[in-house]
C-alpha positions as YAML, in Angstrom:
chain: A
units: angstrom
residues:
- id: 1
  name: MET
  ca: [153.22, 117.07, 140.84]
- id: 2
  name: GLY
  ca: [156.79, 118.45, 141.88]
- id: 3
  name: SER
  ca: [160.06, 116.23, 142.59]
- id: 4
  name: ASN
  ca: [159.69, 116.76, 146.74]
- id: 5
  name: ASP
  ca: [156.22, 115.29, 145.93]
- id: 6
  name: PHE
  ca: [157.33, 112.36, 144.29]
- id: 7
  name: LEU
  ca: [160.00, 111.66, 146.69]
- id: 8
  name: ILE
  ca: [157.91, 111.95, 149.72]
- id: 9
  name: LEU
  ca: [155.57, 109.07, 148.07]
- id: 10
  name: LEU
  ca: [158.48, 106.93, 147.82]
- id: 11
  name: ILE
  ca: [159.33, 107.33, 151.03]
- id: 12
  name: ILE
  ca: [155.64, 106.54, 152.68]
- id: 13
  name: ALA
  ca: [155.60, 103.68, 149.60]
- id: 14
  name: GLY
  ca: [159.01, 102.18, 151.39]
- id: 15
  name: VAL
  ca: [157.85, 103.00, 154.85]
- id: 16
  name: ILE
  ca: [154.53, 100.66, 154.10]
- id: 17
  name: ILE
  ca: [156.40, 97.66, 152.01]
- id: 18
  name: LEU
  ca: [159.09, 97.77, 155.10]
- id: 19
  name: THR
  ca: [156.51, 97.88, 157.80]
- id: 20
  name: ILE
  ca: [154.35, 95.09, 156.07]
- id: 21
  name: MET
  ca: [157.74, 92.74, 155.69]
- id: 22
  name: VAL
  ca: [159.02, 93.18, 158.97]
- id: 23
  name: PHE
  ca: [155.28, 92.74, 160.93]
- id: 24
  name: PRO
  ca: [153.63, 90.53, 158.38]
- id: 25
  name: LYS
  ca: [150.70, 88.93, 161.07]
- id: 26
  name: PRO
  ca: [150.07, 92.03, 162.95]
- id: 27
  name: VAL
  ca: [149.34, 93.73, 159.60]
- id: 28
  name: LYS
  ca: [147.08, 90.46, 158.38]
- id: 29
  name: LEU
  ca: [145.43, 90.90, 161.57]
- id: 30
  name: LEU
  ca: [144.83, 94.32, 161.19]
- id: 31
  name: LEU
  ca: [143.52, 94.23, 157.56]
- id: 32
  name: ARG
  ca: [141.47, 91.18, 158.41]
- id: 33
  name: THR
  ca: [139.73, 93.09, 161.12]
- id: 34
  name: ILE
  ca: [139.09, 96.10, 158.95]
- id: 35
  name: ILE
  ca: [137.86, 94.13, 155.94]
- id: 36
  name: GLN
  ca: [135.35, 92.54, 158.70]
- id: 37
  name: GLY
  ca: [134.43, 95.83, 159.80]
- id: 38
  name: VAL
  ca: [133.39, 97.10, 156.48]
- id: 39
  name: GLY
  ca: [131.37, 93.89, 155.72]
- id: 40
  name: GLY
  ca: [129.79, 94.13, 158.72]
- id: 41
  name: VAL
  ca: [128.58, 97.52, 158.26]
- id: 42
  name: LEU
  ca: [127.48, 96.56, 154.79]
- id: 43
  name: GLY
  ca: [125.77, 93.39, 156.76]
- id: 44
  name: LEU
  ca: [124.27, 95.79, 159.33]
- id: 45
  name: LEU
  ca: [122.57, 98.22, 156.31]
- id: 46
  name: ILE
  ca: [121.10, 95.32, 154.35]
- id: 47
  name: PHE
  ca: [119.57, 93.44, 157.75]
- id: 48
  name: ASN
  ca: [118.58, 96.89, 159.09]
- id: 49
  name: PHE
  ca: [116.82, 97.56, 155.85]
- id: 50
  name: LEU
  ca: [114.96, 94.03, 155.66]
- id: 51
  name: LEU
  ca: [114.16, 93.85, 159.21]
- id: 52
  name: SER
  ca: [113.29, 97.21, 160.07]
- id: 53
  name: PRO
  ca: [109.89, 96.89, 159.48]
- id: 54
  name: LEU
  ca: [109.69, 94.09, 162.30]
- id: 55
  name: GLY
  ca: [111.04, 96.79, 164.95]
- id: 56
  name: TRP
  ca: [114.34, 94.90, 164.93]
- id: 57
  name: TYR
  ca: [117.03, 97.55, 164.07]
- id: 58
  name: VAL
  ca: [120.78, 98.19, 165.09]
- id: 59
  name: GLY
  ca: [122.64, 100.90, 165.13]
- id: 60
  name: ILE
  ca: [125.49, 101.78, 163.47]
- id: 61
  name: ASN
  ca: [128.28, 103.28, 165.89]
- id: 62
  name: TRP
  ca: [131.89, 102.58, 166.58]
- id: 63
  name: ALA
  ca: [130.82, 100.31, 169.38]
- id: 64
  name: THR
  ca: [128.73, 97.81, 166.92]
- id: 65
  name: ILE
  ca: [131.76, 98.07, 164.16]
- id: 66
  name: LEU
  ca: [134.21, 97.09, 166.83]
- id: 67
  name: ILE
  ca: [131.76, 93.91, 167.79]
- id: 68
  name: ILE
  ca: [131.27, 92.82, 164.37]
- id: 69
  name: ALA
  ca: [134.73, 93.20, 163.20]
- id: 70
  name: ILE
  ca: [136.46, 91.26, 166.20]
- id: 71
  name: LEU
  ca: [133.57, 88.85, 166.35]
- id: 72
  name: GLY
  ca: [132.42, 88.39, 162.54]
- id: 73
  name: ILE
  ca: [128.64, 86.87, 162.08]
- id: 74
  name: PRO
  ca: [128.27, 85.93, 165.37]
- id: 75
  name: GLY
  ca: [128.62, 89.08, 166.68]
- id: 76
  name: MET
  ca: [126.26, 90.33, 164.19]
- id: 77
  name: VAL
  ca: [123.71, 87.91, 165.44]
- id: 78
  name: PHE
  ca: [124.66, 88.57, 169.19]
- id: 79
  name: LEU
  ca: [124.01, 92.62, 168.80]
- id: 80
  name: TYR
  ca: [120.15, 91.35, 166.93]
- id: 81
  name: PHE
  ca: [119.51, 89.01, 169.77]
- id: 82
  name: LEU
  ca: [120.61, 92.29, 172.56]
- id: 83
  name: ASN
  ca: [118.23, 94.50, 170.57]
- id: 84
  name: ILE
  ca: [115.48, 91.70, 170.62]
- id: 85
  name: PHE
  ca: [115.10, 90.72, 173.93]
- id: 86
  name: PHE
  ca: [116.47, 93.88, 175.78]
...
């Protein structure tokens, strides 16, 4: 790793730290949404594995990830209800 690469890495780290210090609430909200989205995808994978023999399967795409990331567990329940009744 050359000195230029190390300098660029330090500048990027400084910008990230400065952004977190200046905008703590939006960054916290963004991180929470990302964590809920990842957890939702894992939950969908588990529930799809368990419920697919019954014919209850929710596809994983950007729309379902966004619904689960914003609404959380109620969003996952909502998606399964939509799948069952429609």
